[in-house]
N, C-alpha and C positions, 0 to 999 in steps of 0.2 A: 177901925180899923189899926192905926197907930199905936193905941194904946196893947193892942194885943202883941202884936210884934215883936215889943221889946222883952215881957214877960220869956214867951215864947223861945228868941233868941237866945237869953241870959238860960234857958233849960239843954238846948241844942248845944250852947258850949259848954257846960257843963257836963253834958253825959260825953261829948267830943273827947276834953279833956281826961275824962276817966278813963276812954276807954285807950288814948295814947297812955296816959301814965302806967297801966296795968302789962302793957306791951315792952316785953323784955328789948336790951335792945344787946344784940349776941357780937362777940368778939372775936375773931380770931385767937389760937389759942385757948380759949375757955372752952371748958366742960359741955358737952351739948345738954341740952333738958331731952330727955327719954319722950316719946313718943308710944300713945297704946291709941291704934284705930282700928276699926274692922277692915278686913278687905272685899274684895268681890263676892266672896261668899257668905259673907256677914261674922265670920271667924274674927275675933281681935288678934293683933299681931303686934306686939313689943318690938321695938326698936333694938332694945337693948340684948334680948335673947334672940333675936333673927339672923344675927351677922358675927357670932362669935369668931369664925373661923375666917373672916375676909380682913384683910389689910386696911381695904377703905371703902368706903359707903359716900354714895352720893343723895344728895336727899335734894328732892326735885318741888317745889311745890309749883301746882300747874292748875287747870280747867279746863275741860273739854269745850266752854266756849273762850276759850282764851287762845287769840290767835297767834301772837306771838309764842307761845307755848306750843302750840300745835307745830310751828313751823321749826319748834328747835328738837323735837324728838327726833328727827332722821341725825342728830348730831350727838343727841343722846345713846341713842340706838348704835351709833357708829365707836363710840367710845367703849358700850356697852361689848359689844363683840370683839373689839382689840382688847381689852385688858380683865374682861371677869374670866377668865381662865387662871389669871394671874393674881388674882386678890380685891378687883372691885366688884360692887354690888351697887345697885339703885335703888332706890324708896322713894319711890312715889307718894305725893300726899296731894290729891284733888279735892279743890274748892269749891265742887261743885255740889249745889244744893238735889239738883234730878240725880238720882242712880244710874238710871234705862241712858241720860247723856252721857255718864262717865264710862259705865261698860262700853257705849256704841266708841267712843272714840280711844279706848284701849284695844276694843276688836280692828278697829281702823287703823291706827296704828301702828301694830303687830308689835307691841313693846312685850318684854317676855320677862321683864321682873316685876320686883311686887309692887305692886299700887295698894294704896289705901285712903279712906275718904274722910276729910273732915270737914260733915256739913253744916257744922254749928260756927267755922272759922276759930275755935278754941286753941286751937295748936298752932296754926299761923299765928294769931295774938301772943301765943308763951313764944313765937320762936321771932316775934318782930317784924313778921312779914307782912309788907304796907304794900306791896305790888308782887304781879308774877310774870312772868316766871322768875323763880329765886332759888338758889341753890346754894347746898352747902355741902364743900368737903370735909368729911371726916376720916380721922383716923382710925384702926381700929380697938381703942380705947374712947371713942367716940370724941374726941378734941378734935374742935374744929380748927381749918387745915384754912381753908380759903371759903370767901361769902362772893356769890357771884362770878366766880371767873369766868373769862372768855372761855368756850370749848380749845380752843389753840391754847392758852394756857394752861387748860387742866390737861390736854393731850399730851404737852410737853412736860407739865408734874410729873405725872404717870408714867410716862416713859425711862423719865431716869430714877423710879422709884420702884418700880415693879419688871425689872428686867432680871 
């Protein structure tokens, strides 16, 4: 048993290091990677082509099974309601594997913005997302302005910029 444990541990550590090494660490001021994922109808949606006239885009990584993500939705809905007409869009990226659970959560939460699904987690990995909920505020040129800002900070920032 002990002889088997060591090779398994080495393989596990190698895989874990490879996964973490491939994840990018994004920073404020950096250009965000583009995203191409399917929406709830199965149509692929390219982030850079979807919001050309918007001043700000909030990327929201979440999942239907994530309690903190679901509890954050009312705050996102409030931001969306307050600033959507002034130039804010939300692009939610679900990490669900089960599309039915994802669609049911969108319906239950009553969110009106664009949702896509990252069933394999490749986009989350590219963005360096290691926990959810995880948010990125982008400007209209897809530059990262803020990462995981509190809702009150987002509200204050957007209020100062979208008047």
